[in-house]
Residue, then its C-alpha position, 0 to 999 in steps of 0.5 A: m716822740v708821740g705814740a699811736v693815736g689816742m695814746r699818751p706820748t712816749i718819752p725816751p729816758v734821758g741820760r741813759t744808755q743801753r749799757a747802763n741798764t744791763m747788770n755786770r757780774n761782781i762776785g767770783g767763783i769761790d765767793r759765789v759757791l760759799r754764798i749758795v752753800i750758806g744760803v741753802w744751809g740757812w734755809i734748811g736750819v730755818v725748818p727745825l728751828g721753826t718746828g721746834a719753836i711751835g712744838w708741831c711738825p706737819g711732816y709727822l702727821p702722815f706717818g702718826f709719829s709723836t715724840c711727846r711723852q703720853g700720860 
């Protein structure tokens, strides 16, 4: 097959069908909900872990909060 004049020839994929290019579901309802809940919980847990590790919280800046001891 040849494309438009001056363009490279187009080659159709060999051995592939339209069905092979689609994704099929393989996760059920309960499994899906558990994965979402664990994923959200995991990302929320990363924020306190990260701010605790570096000792600085950007959320405190606008309010002028500090939990460090003075002196």
